[in-house]
C-alpha atoms as a printed R data frame, in Angstrom:
    type eleno elety resid chain resno      x        y       z
1   ATOM     1    CA   MET     A     1 44.602 -112.331 -74.941
2   ATOM     2    CA   TYR     A     2 41.384 -113.493 -76.571
3   ATOM     3    CA   SER     A     3 38.506 -111.020 -76.241
4   ATOM     4    CA   PHE     A     4 34.847 -111.989 -76.274
5   ATOM     5    CA   SER     A     5 32.404 -110.650 -78.838
6   ATOM     6    CA   LEU     A     6 29.270 -108.829 -77.721
7   ATOM     7    CA   ALA     A     7 27.087 -111.869 -78.502
8   ATOM     8    CA   VAL     A     8 29.268 -114.111 -76.316
9   ATOM     9    CA   ARG     A     9 29.208 -111.541 -73.520
10  ATOM    10    CA   VAL     A    10 25.407 -111.289 -73.614
11  ATOM    11    CA   MET     A    11 25.075 -115.082 -73.599
12  ATOM    12    CA   LEU     A    12 27.510 -115.232 -70.674
13  ATOM    13    CA   LEU     A    13 25.460 -112.686 -68.742
14  ATOM    14    CA   THR     A    14 22.284 -114.658 -69.459
15  ATOM    15    CA   TRP     A    15 23.818 -117.854 -68.083
16  ATOM    16    CA   ILE     A    16 25.166 -116.010 -65.037
17  ATOM    17    CA   VAL     A    17 21.682 -114.707 -64.245
18  ATOM    18    CA   ILE     A    18 20.123 -118.160 -64.743
19  ATOM    19    CA   LEU     A    19 22.787 -119.807 -62.578
20  ATOM    20    CA   TRP     A    20 22.408 -117.228 -59.811
21  ATOM    21    CA   ILE     A    21 18.585 -117.520 -59.834
22  ATOM    22    CA   LEU     A    22 18.796 -121.328 -59.642
23  ATOM    23    CA   SER     A    23 21.322 -121.232 -56.812
24  ATOM    24    CA   LEU     A    24 19.261 -118.690 -54.849
25  ATOM    25    CA   PHE     A    25 16.167 -120.844 -55.386
26  ATOM    26    CA   SER     A    26 18.082 -123.919 -54.183
27  ATOM    27    CA   SER     A    27 19.248 -122.053 -51.092
28  ATOM    28    CA   TYR     A    28 15.664 -120.967 -50.451
29  ATOM    29    CA   ILE     A    29 14.434 -124.581 -50.720
30  ATOM    30    CA   GLY     A    30 17.145 -125.642 -48.267
31  ATOM    31    CA   TYR     A    31 16.209 -122.843 -45.869
32  ATOM    32    CA   ILE     A    32 12.481 -123.655 -45.991
33  ATOM    33    CA   SER     A    33 13.201 -127.365 -45.475
34  ATOM    34    CA   THR     A    34 15.461 -126.615 -42.507
35  ATOM    35    CA   LYS     A    35 12.707 -124.495 -40.959
36  ATOM    36    CA   GLU     A    36 10.234 -127.342 -41.527
37  ATOM    37    CA   TYR     A    37 12.584 -129.875 -39.951
38  ATOM    38    CA   LEU     A    38 13.171 -127.687 -36.895
39  ATOM    39    CA   ALA     A    39  9.398 -127.245 -36.429
40  ATOM    40    CA   PHE     A    40  9.222 -131.023 -35.804
41  ATOM    41    CA   PRO     A    41  5.928 -131.847 -37.579
42  ATOM    42    CA   ASP     A    42  4.172 -135.186 -36.979
43  ATOM    43    CA   VAL     A    43  5.482 -136.611 -40.270
44  ATOM    44    CA   MET     A    44  8.697 -135.495 -41.966
45  ATOM    45    CA   THR     A    45 11.072 -136.837 -44.570
46  ATOM    46    CA   TYR     A    46 14.659 -135.874 -43.762
47  ATOM    47    CA   SER     A    47 17.425 -135.651 -46.362
48  ATOM    48    CA   THR     A    48 20.985 -134.454 -45.790
49  ATOM    49    CA   GLY     A    49 21.148 -133.277 -49.410
50  ATOM    50    CA   ILE     A    50 18.340 -130.790 -48.835
51  ATOM    51    CA   ILE     A    51 20.235 -129.330 -45.879
52  ATOM    52    CA   SER     A    52 23.357 -128.982 -48.030
53  ATOM    53    CA   LEU     A    53 21.330 -126.971 -50.566
54  ATOM    54    CA   THR     A    54 21.180 -124.128 -48.051
55  ATOM    55    CA   LEU     A    55 24.746 -123.144 -48.952
56  ATOM    56    CA   SER     A    56 24.429 -123.530 -52.734
57  ATOM    57    CA   ALA     A    57 24.273 -119.777 -53.374
58  ATOM    58    CA   PHE     A    58 27.598 -119.309 -51.603
59  ATOM    59    CA   ILE     A    59 29.156 -122.119 -53.633
60  ATOM    60    CA   MET     A    60 27.995 -120.571 -56.909
61  ATOM    61    CA   LEU     A    61 29.035 -117.023 -55.991
62  ATOM    62    CA   PRO     A    62 32.645 -117.369 -57.320
63  ATOM    63    CA   PHE     A    63 31.292 -118.746 -60.625
64  ATOM    64    CA   CYS     A    64 28.998 -115.772 -60.979
65  ATOM    65    CA   LEU     A    65 31.617 -113.221 -59.965
66  ATOM    66    CA   SER     A    66 34.163 -114.605 -62.411
67  ATOM    67    CA   GLY     A    67 31.500 -114.595 -65.114
68  ATOM    68    CA   ILE     A    68 30.637 -110.982 -64.358
69  ATOM    69    CA   TYR     A    69 34.327 -110.096 -64.616
70  ATOM    70    CA   CYS     A    70 34.500 -111.764 -68.044
71  ATOM    71    CA   PHE     A    71 31.307 -109.984 -69.102
72  ATOM    72    CA   LEU     A    72 32.556 -106.550 -68.050
73  ATOM    73    CA   LYS     A    73 36.169 -106.873 -69.268
74  ATOM    74    CA   GLY     A    74 35.397 -108.948 -72.343
75  ATOM    75    CA   GLN     A    75 38.289 -111.343 -71.691
76  ATOM    76    CA   ARG     A    76 39.215 -114.380 -69.642
77  ATOM    77    CA   MET     A    77 40.018 -113.992 -66.005
78  ATOM    78    CA   ASN     A    78 43.653 -114.266 -64.938
79  ATOM    79    CA   ASP     A    79 44.716 -117.866 -64.158
80  ATOM    80    CA   LYS     A    80 45.743 -116.889 -60.633
81  ATOM    81    CA   TYR     A    81 42.218 -115.673 -59.860
82  ATOM    82    CA   GLN     A    82 40.674 -118.713 -61.530
83  ATOM    83    CA   ARG     A    83 42.673 -121.007 -59.247
84  ATOM    84    CA   ALA     A    84 41.576 -118.987 -56.223
85  ATOM    85    CA   ALA     A    85 37.937 -119.212 -57.346
86  ATOM    86    CA   ILE     A    86 38.219 -122.992 -57.740
87  ATOM    87    CA   LEU     A    87 39.694 -123.298 -54.240
88  ATOM    88    CA   ILE     A    88 36.853 -121.205 -52.827
89  ATOM    89    CA   ILE     A    89 34.273 -123.334 -54.649
90  ATOM    90    CA   LEU     A    90 35.823 -126.605 -53.458
91  ATOM    91    CA   SER     A    91 36.027 -125.233 -49.919
92  ATOM    92    CA   GLY     A    92 32.353 -124.295 -50.134
93  ATOM    93    CA   VAL     A    93 31.427 -127.794 -51.295
94  ATOM    94    CA   PHE     A    94 33.465 -129.318 -48.457
95  ATOM    95    CA   ILE     A    95 31.873 -126.993 -45.879
96  ATOM    96    CA   SER     A    96 28.431 -127.789 -47.297
97  ATOM    97    CA   ILE     A    97 29.010 -131.525 -46.914
98  ATOM    98    CA   ILE     A    98 30.345 -131.100 -43.368
99  ATOM    99    CA   TYR     A    99 27.388 -128.844 -42.534
100 ATOM   100    CA   GLY     A   100 24.904 -131.386 -43.906
101 ATOM   101    CA   PHE     A   101 26.307 -134.325 -41.972
102 ATOM   102    CA   SER     A   102 26.858 -132.413 -38.726
103 ATOM   103    CA   PHE     A   103 23.262 -131.152 -38.922
104 ATOM   104    CA   LYS     A   104 22.167 -134.745 -39.498
105 ATOM   105    CA   PHE     A   105 23.858 -135.973 -36.315
106 ATOM   106    CA   PHE     A   106 22.362 -133.074 -34.343
107 ATOM   107    CA   PHE     A   107 18.937 -133.518 -35.918
108 ATOM   108    CA   VAL     A   108 18.716 -137.301 -35.547
109 ATOM   109    CA   SER     A   109 19.580 -137.070 -31.849
110 ATOM   110    CA   LYS     A   110 16.892 -134.389 -31.376
111 ATOM   111    CA   VAL     A   111 14.363 -136.481 -33.302
112 ATOM   112    CA   ASN     A   112 15.114 -139.520 -31.145
113 ATOM   113    CA   ASP     A   113 14.856 -137.421 -27.972
114 ATOM   114    CA   LYS     A   114 11.422 -136.202 -29.050
115 ATOM   115    CA   GLY     A   115 10.178 -139.778 -29.505
116 ATOM   116    CA   TYR     A   116  9.995 -140.005 -33.294
117 ATOM   117    CA   TYR     A   117 10.084 -143.346 -35.074
118 ATOM   118    CA   SER     A   118 12.109 -144.020 -38.203
119 ATOM   119    CA   CYS     A   119  9.976 -145.687 -40.871
120 ATOM   120    CA   THR     A   120 11.352 -148.623 -42.825
121 ATOM   121    CA   GLY     A   121 11.405 -148.587 -46.592
122 ATOM   122    CA   ILE     A   122 11.851 -145.805 -49.103
123 ATOM   123    CA   PRO     A   123  9.814 -142.608 -48.590
124 ATOM   124    CA   THR     A   124  7.461 -141.793 -51.444
125 ATOM   125    CA   GLY     A   125  9.160 -139.749 -54.158
126 ATOM   126    CA   TRP     A   126 12.719 -140.375 -52.958
127 ATOM   127    CA   MET     A   127 15.531 -142.547 -54.281
128 ATOM   128    CA   PRO     A   128 16.806 -145.385 -52.072
129 ATOM   129    CA   GLY     A   129 19.190 -144.188 -49.370
130 ATOM   130    CA   MET     A   130 18.515 -140.492 -49.969
131 ATOM   131    CA   ALA     A   131 15.941 -139.788 -47.248
132 ATOM   132    CA   THR     A   132 14.451 -141.119 -44.032
133 ATOM   133    CA   LYS     A   133 10.861 -140.692 -42.984
134 ATOM   134    CA   TYR     A   134 10.293 -139.872 -39.300
135 ATOM   135    CA   VAL     A   135  6.880 -140.052 -37.632
136 ATOM   136    CA   ILE     A   136  5.574 -139.361 -34.154
137 ATOM   137    CA   ASN     A   137  3.220 -142.377 -34.333
138 ATOM   138    CA   LYS     A   138  4.087 -145.665 -36.076
139 ATOM   139    CA   ASP     A   139  0.643 -145.772 -37.700
140 ATOM   140    CA   LEU     A   140  1.642 -142.737 -39.789
141 ATOM   141    CA   CYS     A   141  4.439 -144.685 -41.509
142 ATOM   142    CA   ASN     A   142  2.022 -146.184 -44.020
143 ATOM   143    CA   LYS     A   143  0.381 -142.884 -44.953
144 ATOM   144    CA   ASN     A   144  1.733 -140.585 -47.670
145 ATOM   145    CA   LYS     A   145  2.480 -137.029 -46.686
């Protein structure tokens, strides 16, 4: 079996650390956004994608663990374990999508119960169809956050 040189192993470890830091940061952004949404401020811009970010660290965990294995052993991981890691990653992505949309249905019903209005148009800084701006007073729709 092919073994990795020390330079390749160090580069692999560097990318594992970068990937893990980015995924933890993404999960943190998702967590902070979820807390902000559940505080029900006067003006909020809701996005299902931000909610799905909460689970990004768990999705990236198999990547990082398999990379650590390769770093420590200096060789590729067994194909059987690679297939298992891919199944875990795909399951995590599926669960993340389900979590995002189920939270959306829960959240939108709560927002409507609390008397929020959905603004028309694209919220500032967002791509079309990616977010919805909710306000407690319709006059706030025209103001930037």
